[in-house]
PALUM-787776 format. One line per 3 residues: for each residue x negated, y negated, z of N, C-alpha, C. Coordinates in pm, 1 decimal. Each point is the difference from the previous one (the first is absolute). Layout:
N
X:Y:Z:X:Y:Z:X:Y:Z  ...
END
This chain:
337
-10418.8:-9229.3:12443.9:-131.7:20.6:-61.2:-81.9:-127.2:13.5  -122.2:8.3:47.4:-83.7:-117.5:17.7:-55.2:-47.2:-134.1  -19.1:-133.6:-10.6:-44.2:-58.0:-126.4:-132.8:58.0:-46.2
-87.4:36.1:93.8:-132.5:48.6:-37.8:5.5:131.9:-74.7  110.5:71.2:8.1:9.3:130.0:-65.7:72.2:-7.0:-133.3  38.0:-120.3:-41.8:79.5:-12.8:-120.3:-86.7:-24.1:-122.0
48.6:42.1:-115.6:-64.4:-34.8:-126.0:43.0:-139.0:-39.3  -59.4:-50.5:-107.9:36.0:-132.8:-47.5:148.6:-8.5:-32.0  51.3:98.2:-73.2:139.8:-6.7:-42.3:94.7:2.8:119.6
-27.6:86.0:97.5:90.8:8.8:112.7:-10.4:-122.7:89.3  -117.6:-63.6:7.5:-12.9:-124.6:73.9:87.7:-107.8:-61.7  -1.1:-8.1:-131.6:83.7:-98.7:-67.2:146.8:31.0:22.7
36.1:127.4:-0.1:138.1:38.1:26.9:41.1:-42.1:140.0  -86.3:24.5:97.2:29.5:-40.6:137.2:16.4:-151.1:8.6  -89.6:-75.2:-64.0:9.5:-146.1:2.3:133.1:-46.6:-56.4
41.3:60.1:-111.4:126.5:-38.7:-61.4:118.1:39.3:87.6  -5.5:119.9:57.7:110.6:44.7:84.3:12.8:-83.6:126.6  -112.4:-46.1:52.4:5.4:-87.3:117.6:80.7:-125.4:-31.6
-24.0:-57.6:-118.0:74.9:-118.4:-40.7:147.1:32.8:-21.0  27.6:117.2:-56.6:139.3:38.8:-25.1:73.9:27.6:130.2  -64.6:74.3:89.1:64.6:37.4:125.9:24.0:-121.0:89.4
-77.0:-105.2:-19.8:20.8:-121.0:77.3:124.9:-73.5:-44.3  57.1:38.4:-114.1:116.6:-70.7:-51.3:124.3:86.4:-12.7  -14.3:126.4:-38.2:115.8:87.8:-13.6:-35.9:138.5:52.4
99.7:75.6:41.9:-22.6:136.1:47.6:-14.6:93.5:-119.0  -111.1:68.4:-8.0:-20.1:94.1:-110.0:-98.0:106.7:45.0  -6.4:107.5:-74.4:-90.7:108.2:31.3:-80.8:37.5:-122.1
-98.3:86.9:17.6:-83.5:39.5:-113.2:-46.3:143.0:19.1  -36.4:62.2:-113.0:-59.7:132.6:1.5:-129.2:-6.4:-79.5  -115.0:35.0:61.4:-126.2:-3.3:-74.2:-6.6:114.5:-100.4
-50.2:-28.0:-119.1:-20.3:102.4:-102.4:-138.2:-16.6:-60.1  -64.9:110.0:-29.8:-134.1:-3.9:-55.7:5.7:-31.9:-148.1  -82.6:-96.1:-43.1:-11.4:-36.0:-140.0:-146.7:5.1:-37.9
-30.7:62.7:-111.5:-139.5:13.3:-38.8:-47.6:140.8:23.1  -121.2:28.0:-38.7:-54.8:135.5:8.7:-108.3:4.1:106.9  27.3:68.4:111.4:-92.8:8.3:111.5:-62.5:138.6:5.0
-106.7:13.0:75.3:-59.6:133.3:17.3:101.3:100.9:51.8  -13.5:124.2:-43.1:99.5:103.1:30.5:19.2:18.5:149.5  -107.6:-13.3:79.2:12.6:25.3:142.5:85.1:-105.0:70.5
25.5:-114.1:-67.2:81.5:-105.1:61.3:144.5:6.2:-45.9  32.1:99.9:-81.7:134.7:7.2:-55.9:104.5:0.7:109.4  97.6:-92.0:-14.0:109.5:-5.4:95.5:-28.1:-83.0:122.4
-122.4:-53.2:15.5:-33.4:-76.6:117.9:-1.5:-149.2:-23.4  29.9:-42.9:-123.7:7.2:-143.4:-28.1:-135.9:-59.4:-26.2  -57.4:-70.1:98.3:-124.0:-73.8:-20.7:-120.5:92.7:-1.7
-103.5:-35.1:-78.5:-123.9:77.8:4.4:-60.9:-2.4:139.4  -79.8:100.3:33.1:-57.7:9.2:133.9:-120.6:-91.5:16.4  -70.3:-30.5:-109.0:-116.8:-86.4:10.0:4.6:-103.1:-110.6
-82.6:-103.2:14.8:-4.4:-104.1:-100.6:-45.3:53.0:-135.7  -81.9:105.2:1.5:-53.6:52.3:-125.6:105.0:78.5:-78.7  102.3:50.2:69.0:99.6:83.5:-66.2:107.6:-87.1:-62.0
-38.3:-81.8:-97.7:92.7:-90.3:-66.6:70.7:73.5:-112.9  113.4:-53.7:-46.9:73.1:66.9:-107.6:-88.3:24.7:-121.4  5.3:123.1:-54.0:-81.4:35.5:-115.8:82.7:-23.6:-126.0
9.1:-129.9:-40.9:87.1:-34.4:-111.3:-69.1:13.1:-135.0  -127.3:-35.4:-6.1:-68.2:5.2:-128.1:-11.9:143.9:-46.9  44.8:24.8:-123.3:-9.9:133.2:-56.2:112.3:93.8:39.7
97.2:-49.8:77.7:111.5:84.7:40.6:89.4:29.3:-119.4  72.5:111.2:7.3:88.2:38.3:-110.3:109.3:-104.0:-21.0  50.5:-56.0:108.3:101.3:-104.6:-7.6:-52.0:-121.6:75.9
-21.5:-110.0:-71.9:-49.9:-122.2:62.0:112.0:-69.9:77.5  -35.8:-82.8:98.4:102.4:-72.6:75.8:91.4:-83.3:-88.8  -58.1:-59.9:-106.1:82.1:-81.6:-89.7:111.4:81.9:-64.4
-30.7:124.2:-35.4:101.2:87.1:-59.2:109.2:32.6:100.8  -42.3:22.2:124.1:99.0:27.3:103.9:91.2:-118.2:23.5  -56.5:-120.4:-4.1:80.4:-120.6:20.0:98.7:-19.6:-113.7
-44.9:22.7:-123.1:91.6:-11.4:-113.9:113.3:101.9:12.1  -33.1:120.8:45.0:102.9:102.2:19.2:99.6:-38.8:107.6  -49.6:-61.4:106.7:88.0:-45.1:107.2:94.2:-108.9:-48.5
-51.9:-93.6:-77.9:84.3:-105.9:-55.2:109.5:57.6:-89.1  -38.0:97.8:-80.5:99.1:61.0:-89.3:104.4:77.8:79.4  -42.5:72.6:102.3:92.9:79.3:80.8:101.1:-89.6:71.3
-44.5:-116.3:47.5:89.5:-93.2:70.0:78.9:-87.9:-96.0  -35.9:4.9:-129.5:66.2:-80.6:-102.8:-8.9:-149.0:32.1  -113.2:-42.2:53.5:-20.5:-143.1:22.7:-45.0:-63.0:-131.7
53.6:-114.3:-32.7:-26.8:-58.2:-130.7:-39.7:-146.7:5.2  16.2:-67.0:113.8:-35.2:-141.2:10.6:-103.3:-16.8:110.7  -121.6:-30.9:-38.3:-109.6:-15.1:95.3:-21.2:-149.1:28.0
17.6:-39.7:125.5:-16.7:-139.8:40.0:-137.9:-17.5:61.4  -77.1:-93.0:-54.3:-134.5:-25.6:49.4:-19.2:-150.0:21.3  26.9:-49.4:119.3:-18.1:-142.8:26.6:-145.9:-35.1:25.8
-37.2:-120.7:-37.2:-134.5:-50.7:28.5:11.6:-147.8:32.7  -46.5:-36.0:118.3:0.8:-141.0:39.9:-126.0:-30.7:79.6  -26.6:-126.9:16.1:-117.5:-44.1:72.9:16.5:31.6:148.2
-101.2:67.3:57.8:5.0:41.7:140.2:-103.1:-72.9:86.4  -66.1:-99.1:-58.8:-102.5:-71.5:74.9:-135.4:67.1:-3.3  -16.8:101.2:-82.3:-126.8:72.0:-9.9:-87.9:-60.7:-109.9
-131.1:22.3:5.7:-86.6:-43.2:-110.0:45.2:64.2:-131.0  -0.3:-75.1:-107.0:45.8:48.9:-129.1:-93.3:-51.1:-109.2  -17.4:75.6:-108.5:-86.9:-46.3:-109.2:58.8:-119.3:-76.1
127.5:-30.6:22.4:64.4:-111.2:-68.2:-7.1:-126.9:84.7  18.2:-113.8:-64.0:1.2:-126.1:73.7:116.6:-0.8:97.6  -27.7:-40.0:122.5:105.4:-2.9:101.3:114.7:-90.7:-41.4
-29.8:-107.4:-72.5:105.7:-91.2:-45.7:97.7:68.4:-94.7  -45.7:106.4:-67.0:86.7:74.2:-91.4:83.1:104.9:72.9  -60.9:68.8:94.6:67.6:113.6:61.5:80.8:-36.3:124.2
-26.2:-115.7:58.6:68.8:-34.0:124.6:151.7:-0.2:-18.1  48.6:-40.7:-114.8:143.3:-3.7:-26.0:48.4:119.7:-82.0  -87.8:95.1:-25.7:37.3:114.0:-84.7:84.1:100.7:78.3
105.5:46.4:-61.7:88.6:101.8:58.1:61.4:76.8:-116.1  -64.8:108.6:-36.0:36.6:75.2:-120.3:59.1:134.5:38.7  101.1:42.8:-72.9:56.8:133.8:18.1:-3.0:72.5:-133.4
-81.8:103.1:-9.7:-4.2:83.0:-120.2:104.8:110.0:14.8  90.6:7.5:-96.7:99.9:106.8:-5.3:-38.9:90.9:-116.0  -46.3:117.8:34.9:-58.2:93.2:-96.2:94.8:116.9:-26.5
28.4:25.7:-128.5:79.8:117.0:-36.6:-83.4:123.1:30.1  56.3:95.5:71.6:-81.2:105.0:60.1:27.5:140.6:-54.4  103.0:16.2:-80.2:39.3:136.1:-36.2:-28.2:36.8:-144.7
-43.7:-95.5:-80.3:-22.2:27.8:-141.5:-135.6:-47.6:-46.3  -8.7:-25.6:-129.4:-124.5:-50.8:-55.3:-104.5:107.5:-20.9  -123.5:-43.3:-16.4:-107.3:89.8:-38.9:-39.3:96.7:111.7
35.3:-29.5:124.3:-35.0:89.8:109.8:83.3:128.5:-0.6  116.2:-4.3:-63.8:89.1:116.3:3.2:34.1:55.6:-138.4  -35.4:-71.6:-106.3:39.4:41.4:-134.2:-59.6:133.2:-41.4
75.6:74.3:-76.6:-44.0:127.8:-55.8:13.0:-6.0:-152.4  -86.8:68.8:-74.9:-103.8:92.9:48.1:-125.5:-72.8:48.4  -79.5:72.8:78.3:-130.9:-48.4:42.1:-94.3:118.7:8.7
-121.9:-22.0:-42.6:-99.1:106.3:12.3:-139.1:-61.8:-6.6  -98.6:76.8:43.7:-139.2:-44.8:-2.0:-87.8:114.1:-48.2  -73.9:-26.8:-108.5:-95.7:95.2:-54.5:-137.9:-65.9:-4.0
-103.7:78.4:-20.2:-135.0:-59.0:-1.2:-16.7:-112.6:-101.0  67.4:8.1:-113.8:-18.1:-99.6:-104.8:124.0:-84.1:-24.8  105.2:22.3:77.0:124.0:-73.2:-25.4:87.3:0.8:125.4
67.0:-111.4:23.6:95.2:-8.3:111.4:121.4:-80.4:-44.6  116.4:38.3:49.1:123.9:-66.0:-39.1:84.2:-30.8:123.1  43.1:-125.0:11.3:101.7:-41.4:95.6:113.5:-62.8:-79.3
121.8:22.1:42.5:117.1:-52.6:-70.6:65.2:-110.8:80.7  19.9:-113.0:-65.4:65.8:-113.4:64.9:146.3:1.2:-42.1  84.4:47.6:89.6:142.9:10.5:-29.7:77.8:-86.6:98.7
85.4:-84.8:-51.9:80.6:-88.6:84.3:144.3:6.0:-47.4  94.1:12.7:92.0:140.9:5.2:-38.5:71.1:-127.8:42.1  111.6:-24.9:-66.2:79.4:-118.1:30.7:46.2:0.6:145.2
41.9:115.1:49.7:50.5:10.3:136.9:-109.1:-30.0:101.8  -122.1:46.4:-27.2:-110.8:-28.5:91.1:-23.7:-149.6:13.0  6.2:-69.6:-113.4:-21.2:-144.9:1.8:117.2:-71.0:66.2
120.6:43.4:-31.8:120.2:-66.7:51.5:4.0:-0.3:151.7  -22.7:115.6:61.1:18.9:7.3:143.8:-109.1:-75.1:77.3  -125.3:2.5:-49.6:-103.5:-74.1:71.5:15.6:-149.9:-22.4
52.2:-39.3:-116.7:22.7:-142.1:-25.8:104.8:-55.8:95.1  104.1:76.3:28.3:102.5:-45.9:94.6:-61.3:-23.8:138.3  -87.5:88.9:43.9:-65.4:-17.9:129.6:-80.1:-130.1:0.8
-74.9:-25.1:-107.1:-83.8:-119.9:-7.2:83.3:-127.2:3.4  108.8:-3.4:-74.3:82.1:-120.9:-5.0:73.8:-23.2:131.8  43.5:106.9:64.6:65.4:-15.6:130.5:-97.9:-54.4:103.9
-122.1:48.4:-4.8:-100.9:-49.5:93.9:-36.6:-145.0:-30.9  -5.7:-33.5:-127.7:-32.5:-136.9:-38.9:105.5:-98.0:51.0  124.6:42.8:4.4:106.2:-86.0:51.5:-23.4:-39.4:145.0
-67.3:84.1:73.9:-27.1:-27.4:141.4:-132.6:-72.1:18.7  -70.6:-24.3:-108.9:-130.1:-65.8:8.2:8.8:-134.5:-75.0  -85.1:-19.0:-100.4:-4.9:-128.2:-70.9:69.5:5.6:-135.3
73.8:108.4:-23.0:86.3:13.3:-118.3:-76.6:-9.8:-131.8  -111.2:72.2:-4.6:-80.3:1.0:-123.1:-58.7:139.2:-20.7  21.9:57.3:-118.8:-53.2:131.6:-34.6:-92.5:-14.0:-120.7
-120.3:54.2:13.9:-94.1:8.3:-111.7:-8.4:145.8:-41.7  47.8:30.4:-119.4:-4.9:137.0:-50.7:-126.9:17.0:-82.6  -77.2:103.1:30.9:-130.8:19.1:-62.3:2.1:124.3:-87.4
-46.1:-13.9:-123.7:-2.3:112.7:-92.6:-112.0:-18.7:-101.6  0.4:83.0:-101.3:-92.4:-13.1:-113.2:80.5:20.1:-128.0  107.1:-81.0:-12.6:97.1:19.2:-108.1:-57.4:-28.2:-138.2
-113.6:-66.1:-7.9:-60.5:-26.0:-131.1:-71.4:122.6:-55.8  -13.9:104.2:82.8:-70.6:120.0:-43.7:81.1:127.1:23.9  64.6:12.0:115.6:61.7:125.3:42.5:151.3:1.2:-22.8
49.0:108.3:-59.5:144.1:15.4:-19.7:72.1:8.6:134.2  -60.2:68.0:96.0:62.5:12.0:131.8:14.7:-136.8:65.3  -93.9:-89.3:-24.7:9.1:-134.9:54.9:106.9:-82.7:-69.3
21.2:25.2:-128.6:107.6:-72.4:-68.8:135.9:42.4:53.2  16.1:129.7:30.0:122.2:45.8:66.2:12.2:-66.2:136.4  -108.7:-3.6:73.6:-2.0:-62.7:132.2:50.5:-144.2:-8.1
-54.4:-76.6:-93.1:35.2:-141.0:-11.1:146.7:-18.0:-36.8  50.9:82.4:-90.4:140.7:-11.6:-40.4:93.4:25.3:118.4  -26.4:106.4:73.7:89.4:36.5:109.9:-7.8:-102.7:112.4
-119.9:-44.7:34.5:-13.9:-100.1:106.1:73.6:-128.1:-37.8  -7.6:-39.8:-127.1:70.1:-120.2:-45.1:150.9:17.1:13.4  50.7:119.0:-30.9:143.3:26.7:14.1:42.8:-8.1:146.7
-77.9:59.6:88.5:33.7:-1.0:143.1:-5.0:-142.0:54.9  -92.5:-79.9:-48.8:-14.2:-138.2:48.5:127.6:-79.9:-20.4  77.3:33.5:-101.4:125.1:-71.8:-25.8:100.1:17.2:113.8
-14.3:104.7:79.3:88.5:23.2:113.8:-41.4:-80.9:123.0  -113.7:-67.5:-9.6:-50.9:-80.1:111.7:-32.9:-141.1:-49.8  100.9:-77.1:-35.7:-24.3:-132.9:-58.5:-71.3:-96.4:94.5
2.4:29.0:128.9:-66.6:-87.0:97.2:-148.5:30.5:14.8  -48.5:104.4:-70.1:-141.3:39.2:7.6:-66.9:-27.3:-134.8  -112.7:-66.8:3.2:-76.2:-29.8:-121.5:-86.0:119.5:-39.3
1.6:35.1:-126.9:-82.0:110.4:-51.0:-102.1:-53.9:-98.9  -124.3:45.6:13.1:-101.7:-25.4:-101.1:-69.6:130.9:-32.2  -48.0:11.9:-123.6:-75.0:118.7:-42.5:-146.4:-37.7:-20.0
-88.8:87.8:42.3:-143.0:-20.2:-22.4:-64.7:131.9:-41.2  -100.8:-12.0:-87.6:-79.2:117.2:-34.0:-93.4:32.3:115.6  -28.8:127.0:17.7:-76.3:44.0:116.3:-141.0:-57.8:3.2
-63.2:-17.1:-117.1:-135.6:-54.1:-0.1:-0.5:-145.3:46.2  97.2:-79.1:-46.7:9.5:-138.5:45.0:37.1:-6.9:147.6  87.6:89.6:42.4:43.5:0.8:139.1:-116.2:33.0:93.7
-87.7:89.3:-41.4:-114.4:36.6:82.4:-86.9:-121.5:29.0  -9.4:-89.7:-97.0:-77.9:-122.6:17.8:76.2:-101.9:84.8  127.4:-21.7:-32.3:79.3:-102.4:68.3:22.8:33.4:147.2
8.1:127.7:34.2:24.1:39.5:138.4:-112.8:-45.1:92.0  -120.2:-5.3:-53.0:-113.8:-46.3:78.1:-21.4:-150.7:-13.5  40.9:-55.3:-112.1:-20.2:-143.7:-21.6:101.0:-84.5:75.2
127.0:40.7:-3.9:105.8:-77.8:66.3:97.1:94.5:72.0  -45.2:75.3:99.6:86.3:100.1:64.4:123.2:-60.6:66.6  -7.9:-124.5:43.2:111.4:-64.1:70.1:117.4:-30.4:-92.5
-18.3:12.4:-129.7:106.9:-30.2:-94.5:93.3:118.1:-24.7  -33.5:116.8:52.7:79.6:119.4:-26.2:80.8:39.4:122.5  116.3:57.4:-26.1:90.7:43.4:106.3:13.4:151.7:-6.7
95.9:51.5:-77.4:16.8:144.5:-18.7:-59.4:38.5:-135.1  -90.4:96.1:2.3:-61.3:50.4:-122.8:55.4:138.5:-26.1  71.8:15.2:-108.7:64.4:126.2:-37.0:-78.1:64.7:-113.2
-40.6:124.5:19.6:-79.1:64.6:-104.5:7.1:152.4:11.6  -61.7:66.4:-95.3:11.4:146.2:-5.9:-102.2:66.6:91.7  -5.2:130.6:-6.8:-78.5:79.8:94.3:-150.3:-31.2:-6.4
-57.5:6.6:-118.9:-143.6:-21.2:-14.7:-38.8:-144.9:26.4  69.7:-94.4:-63.4:-33.4:-140.8:19.2:23.3:-42.6:145.1  103.6:55.5:62.0:27.9:-33.1:139.3:-107.7:51.6:93.4
-52.6:116.5:-29.7:-108.9:57.4:78.6:-120.7:-93.1:-3.5  -34.1:-47.0:-118.3:-118.3:-84.3:-16.9:21.9:-139.6:58.0  111.6:-63.4:-34.2:24.4:-137.8:43.0:16.2:-10.7:151.0
63.2:99.2:62.5:17.6:-6.7:144.9:-132.8:15.0:73.0  -90.9:81.4:-55.4:-134.3:8.4:58.1:-74.6:-131.6:-18.9  16.4:-61.1:-115.5:-63.5:-129.3:-26.0:52.9:-106.6:95.3
128.9:8.3:31.8:61.7:-97.7:89.5:-57.6:7.1:141.0  -73.6:107.1:30.3:-63.9:10.9:131.3:-96.9:-114.0:23.9  -48.7:-63.6:-106.9:-90.0:-114.2:14.8:68.3:-114.8:74.1
133.0:-7.5:-9.4:74.8:-104.4:69.6:-11.2:19.2:150.7  13.6:125.0:44.8:-5.6:30.2:143.1:-143.2:12.9:50.5  -91.6:33.2:-89.4:-139.6:12.5:39.1:-54.0:140.9:-1.4
88.7:101.3:-0.6:-45.1:138.9:1.2:117.3:90.6:-36.1  -27.7:102.9:-77.1:105.5:96.3:-31.7:39.7:79.4:123.5  -86.6:0.9:100.7:27.0:75.3:121.5:106.1:-60.7:89.8
51.3:-117.7:-34.5:99.1:-64.6:86.8:137.8:-7.3:-64.0  17.3:60.2:-117.0:126.4:-13.7:-72.3:94.2:117.3:25.4  129.7:-28.7:18.4:100.5:105.0:20.5:73.3:31.5:-129.2
82.1:103.9:3.1:88.0:27.5:-113.8:121.6:78.0:46.5  107.4:-14.3:-77.7:122.8:76.3:21.9:47.0:52.8:-134.2  36.6:126.0:-4.8:52.6:61.0:-121.9:145.6:38.0:25.1
89.9:-60.8:-77.9:142.8:15.7:22.1:63.6:86.7:-106.9  107.0:67.5:37.8:73.7:84.6:-93.0:140.2:21.9:50.4  72.8:96.3:-57.2:137.8:25.3:41.9:9.8:69.8:135.1
-108.9:52.7:51.4:-1.3:67.7:129.5:-105.1:-61.5:90.0  -56.3:77.6:91.5:-103.6:-52.9:89.5:-118.3:-55.9:-78.0  -53.3:-111.7:45.6:-112.6:-62.7:-66.8:-132.3:52.1:51.6
-106.7:-49.3:-59.5:-135.5:38.8:36.0:-76.4:-127.2:35.4  -54.0:-6.0:121.1:-67.3:-120.4:49.5:-145.4:33.1:30.2  -92.6:-72.8:-60.8:-141.7:31.0:12.6:-83.6:-124.5:-28.3
-113.1:-16.6:68.9:-92.3:-106.5:-38.9:-58.4:31.5:-136.3  -41.2:-103.1:-71.8:-50.2:19.5:-135.8:-134.7:72.0:-1.3  -83.4:-25.5:100.7:-135.1:54.4:-1.6:-0.1:152.2:4.3
-107.2:58.5:-47.9:-16.6:145.0:7.5:-69.2:39.1:128.9  -40.5:126.0:6.3:-69.4:49.8:118.4:-147.9:-35.5:-7.0  -64.1:1.8:115.2:-144.8:-26.4:7.4:-63.2:105.7:89.8
-26.6:118.8:-52.3:-54.1:109.4:81.1:-131.3:-34.2:68.6  -72.8:-98.1:-53.7:-130.1:-33.3:57.0:10.1:-64.6:137.9  119.5:-53.7:35.9:13.7:-59.3:133.6:98.8:78.3:86.3
34.1:120.4:-42.5:92.0:82.6:78.2:-53.8:23.9:139.8  85.0:-18.2:100.2:-37.9:26.7:136.9:-75.2:-111.3:70.0  -30.4:-109.5:-68.1:-77.6:-108.6:59.6:87.6:-105.1:68.4
129.7:2.6:-27.6:89.8:-94.3:65.7:-13.2:-142.6:-47.2  -47.6:-21.3:-122.9:-19.7:-136.0:-49.7:83.9:-30.6:-124.2  89.9:89.7:-36.2:84.2:-23.1:-117.9:90.9:-119.9:22.9
24.6:-73.4:-105.6:83.3:-120.1:7.4:147.9:39.5:-5.5  78.3:-27.6:105.3:141.4:39.1:1.6:93.8:-102.7:-61.7  -54.2:-109.0:-54.9:84.6:-109.2:-48.5:99.8:46.3:-104.6
-47.7:73.8:-101.6:89.9:46.6:-104.7:109.7:90.0:53.2  -34.5:87.4:95.2:98.7:91.1:58.5:103.2:-76.2:82.2  -44.1:-99.7:77.9:93.8:-75.9:83.4:89.6:-88.3:-85.0
-55.1:-61.8:-105.4:83.6:-79.8:-88.9:97.4:87.3:-78.4  -37.1:126.6:-21.0:94.2:94.3:-62.6:119.5:24.7:91.5  -24.2:4.0:130.8:110.0:12.1:95.6:93.9:-119.7:-12.3
-56.0:-118.8:-26.0:84.5:-117.7:-20.8:92.4:19.9:-120.2  -53.3:57.9:-106.5:84.3:30.0:-116.2:109.1:100.6:35.9  -34.6:98.7:80.8:97.8:99.4:42.9:110.1:-63.6:85.0
-39.1:-89.7:89.6:99.5:-69.1:82.4:98.4:-77.1:-87.6  -50.6:-55.9:-107.8:86.4:-79.3:-86.8:88.9:85.1:-88.6  -56.1:102.2:-62.3:72.8:73.7:-102.8:70.9:125.4:50.2
-42.0:55.1:112.9:67.6:117.0:55.3:90.0:-39.9:115.9  -58.5:-66.6:99.2:77.1:-37.2:118.4:78.2:-129.2:-18.2  -26.8:-69.4:-111.5:72.8:-122.9:-34.2:-10.2:-104.7:110.2
-119.5:-21.9:43.6:-27.7:-99.1:102.7:-109.8:-94.4:-49.7  35.5:-90.7:-91.0:-101.4:-88.2:-58.5:-69.2:-88.8:102.5  70.9:-40.4:105.0:-63.6:-83.9:100.9:-106.3:78.3:78.3
27.6:127.7:24.9:-100.3:84.9:62.4:-121.9:12.3:-91.7  25.2:16.5:-129.0:-110.0:12.4:-95.7:-87.4:-124.8:1.6  64.5:-118.1:0.6:-77.6:-124.9:2.2:-80.3:-10.9:128.9
55.2:45.9:110.8:-70.9:-7.8:127.4:-126.0:86.7:-2.0  10.3:120.8:-56.0:-116.6:88.0:-9.9:-105.5:-63.5:-90.2  43.8:-58.1:-112.1:-94.1:-64.5:-91.3:-73.5:-115.6:68.3
75.4:-84.0:71.4:-62.9:-114.2:68.3:-96.8:47.0:107.5  38.6:105.4:71.7:-89.1:53.5:103.0:-127.8:56.0:-61.2  11.6:62.1:-116.9:-116.9:55.0:-67.3:-95.0:-110.9:-42.1
54.1:-106.4:-58.5:-83.8:-113.3:-43.4:-67.5:-64.6:120.3  75.8:-16.9:109.6:-57.2:-59.4:120.9:-111.2:87.2:56.3  19.4:132.4:-2.4:-101.9:91.5:51.1:-128.7:-8.1:-82.0
14.6:-17.0:-130.8:-117.2:-8.8:-86.6:-80.8:-127.0:25.6  62.7:-98.9:58.8:-74.6:-120.0:37.6:-84.0:24.7:125.4  37.6:102.1:76.8:-69.5:29.5:125.3:-108.7:105.7:-17.8
35.3:110.5:-61.9:-92.9:111.6:-16.7:15.6:60.7:-138.5  -109.6:58.3:-49.6:2.4:63.3:-132.1:-87.3:124.7:2.1  37.7:96.3:-81.3:-78.8:122.4:-12.5:-120.7:-25.8:-90.2
-99.5:89.0:1.5:-124.3:-24.8:-74.4:18.5:-23.6:-149.7  100.4:62.3:-62.3:16.8:-14.7:-144.5:36.2:-141.9:-41.2  50.3:-81.6:92.8:34.5:-138.3:-32.0:-80.8:-98.5:85.0
-120.2:43.6:37.9:-93.7:-90.9:62.3:1.7:-7.5:150.5  69.6:92.5:67.2:6.5:-3.5:145.6:-69.7:118.1:64.8  28.9:19.6:128.5:-61.6:109.4:74.6:102.8:79.8:80.3
126.7:-28.1:-19.6:104.3:63.7:79.5:25.0:143.2:-46.0  52.9:80.5:92.0:42.7:135.8:-34.0:145.9:-4.3:-45.6  45.3:112.8:-52.8:140.7:11.4:-39.6:91.3:-29.1:117.8
-32.4:56.7:114.5:82.8:-18.0:119.4:1.0:-145.3:45.8  -114.0:-66.6:-4.0:-7.4:-139.5:45.0:82.3:-92.3:-88.1  -3.0:22.2:-131.9:80.9:-83.2:-89.1:148.5:27.4:20.8
35.4:125.9:20.1:139.9:34.8:26.8:48.5:-66.0:128.6  -82.6:3.0:104.0:37.4:-63.1:127.1:18.1:-150.5:-16.7  -80.4:-61.6:-87.6:14.7:-142.9:-26.0:133.3:-30.0:-67.5
43.0:89.3:-87.6:131.3:-16.8:-64.0:110.3:4.2:104.9  -7.6:96.3:90.0:102.5:13.1:103.9:3.0:-122.9:90.0  -116.2:-55.8:30.2:-4.3:-119.5:84.3:70.3:-117.4:-66.8
-4.6:-3.8:-131.5:56.5:-113.7:-72.4:147.3:17.8:-38.1  52.3:118.2:24.8:141.7:21.7:-31.3:88.0:-71.5:102.5  92.7:-74.4:-48.5:93.9:-69.7:88.5:139.7:50.4:-31.7
48.5:91.7:85.2:129.4:62.0:-30.4:115.7:-97.1:18.3  -19.5:-107.9:69.3:109.6:-93.4:24.5:54.0:-60.4:-128.5  -87.4:-8.0:-102.9:45.3:-60.7:-125.1:99.7:88.4:-72.5
13.6:126.2:46.4:94.4:91.1:-65.6:136.6:0.1:66.9  16.8:-77.9:102.6:124.5:2.5:76.7:121.0:-18.9:-89.2  -14.6:-89.1:-97.2:111.3:-31.0:-89.0:-16.4:64.8:-136.1
-65.4:113.9:-3.2:-22.8:69.9:-126.9:131.5:24.9:-71.1  4.9:-33.0:-129.4:123.8:11.5:-77.0:12.8:138.1:-60.8  114.8:25.8:-55.1:25.8:127.7:-67.0:-19.3:-14.5:-150.2
-82.8:-96.0:-40.9:-23.6:-23.9:-140.9:-41.1:129.0:-69.7  62.7:26.7:-113.8:-27.7:124.4:-72.0:-122.6:-17.6:-88.0  -93.4:89.2:12.0:-120.9:-4.4:-82.5:20.1:85.9:-124.5
-70.3:-35.3:-106.2:5.0:80.9:-120.4:-62.2:135.1:30.4  75.2:106.6:-18.8:-52.2:132.1:31.1:17.7:98.5:-114.7  8.7:-56.2:-122.1:9.1:84.5:-118.5:113.9:100.9:10.0
116.5:-48.5:36.1:123.0:79.5:5.5:1.9:101.0:112.7  -87.5:-19.0:100.4:-1.7:91.9:112.5:-40.0:-75.3:124.0  57.0:35.9:111.2:-37.5:-63.1:125.5:43.3:86.2:116.9
-56.8:-27.7:115.8:34.2:75.5:120.1:124.0:-59.4:65.0
END
């Protein structure tokens, strides 16, 4: 399929698969996501630029579908790294140049899944429910990852107000005792929201619940310069879910200018956590950063197309550095290929 006939989402998929296929043998099956005009049913991409997904007002919003997918796969630990990529950022470069943050977000509980929930014209109810097991298993993922990084975990909650946060803090403190080589600190979410922008380089692994993790990881995009360049991995007892953090942009569908950075960096996460090839993952990351120094898509101040940025990544990949790739085991939340 030629790039000119692809939608934004499928272009990003192609960009990511190009990076993956350059490193490991794999295959893919395209599936339609979103609500398209009836005449395009079963054909994948819309036929024209105007026939973009009709998400607003749909019976089931994309966000609901994504939450359902996460629940079906039983993924519970969402990894959202944010580091300086050399892009313009609203923060002082002296602060972000050394920043390398990993948000580990509990993905299966909290206010996004709690019951009961309802919405009426004059009243709405969401339930914030958190269990000990939900906290325990995501905390283990965070501490294991911290051991491979700078050995520091910042647990974020609102224990001065919320009962669920007090449970969170108790369980995280108990789990921390099993990792004496990792330092644990607790912070309230409001203070953390300020400190993450004031001194981002001081944080390593940030462990938090579903809602706070959603917000803080989006805020951490300021470190990289754009939410459109951030990857994520959702881990569980079975197959994981790998996706860039950014949402869809129907307004640029079919134009070939979508930024593939988040999708390609997501492939790096997949190489590390599924294929267990951390050196391959680092090579893809370095190639992506090098490519961004050469060309950029319009959303980050450049004029390149999706294809041109992807080609720049491929030019910068040096497979020779993988010759001695080790069999180092990556944290895969009790599951691996």
